[in-house]
Phi, psi and omega in degrees: 000144177239160183264139179225154182249141177227164179250127180238133181269183185295342179264000181087008177275152183251144177290129186258164177300333180280007179066030178233188178248144178229157184276354176099000177297320180254096182297334180290337181277344183283137177292128183245136181239130181288327182242143179299325180300320178296315179296321179295317177300317179295319179297320178297317178298316179297318181293329179288336179270335182227099185289344179271356182290129173237100185232164179220159176265128183240132174276129181233147179270144173266141176285176179298335179270004177082020179260150179281143171263101184240148173273123181288135182292141176278342182274132179292151175286159174305152187308314183295322178287318182299318182291326179288328178290318180297329178291333181279322186284000000 
């Protein structure tokens, strides 16, 4: 297993490759950073655009199949994001 870094906000949502937030059900949609510095740069950019953002960089393990082990957020996503995810699943 190898370590990868992701960004998680105060609601437990993860920053996604689509530059939106996801609840972590689909680990492939989450933005993955090989180095903590890359994640930190992205977090600084996100924080400069949203002053209410309270996020952290989380180290996550990849499984043998290259999938992320993420804790799914208990907080629902905003309605517009939630409906697009339900259409995909």
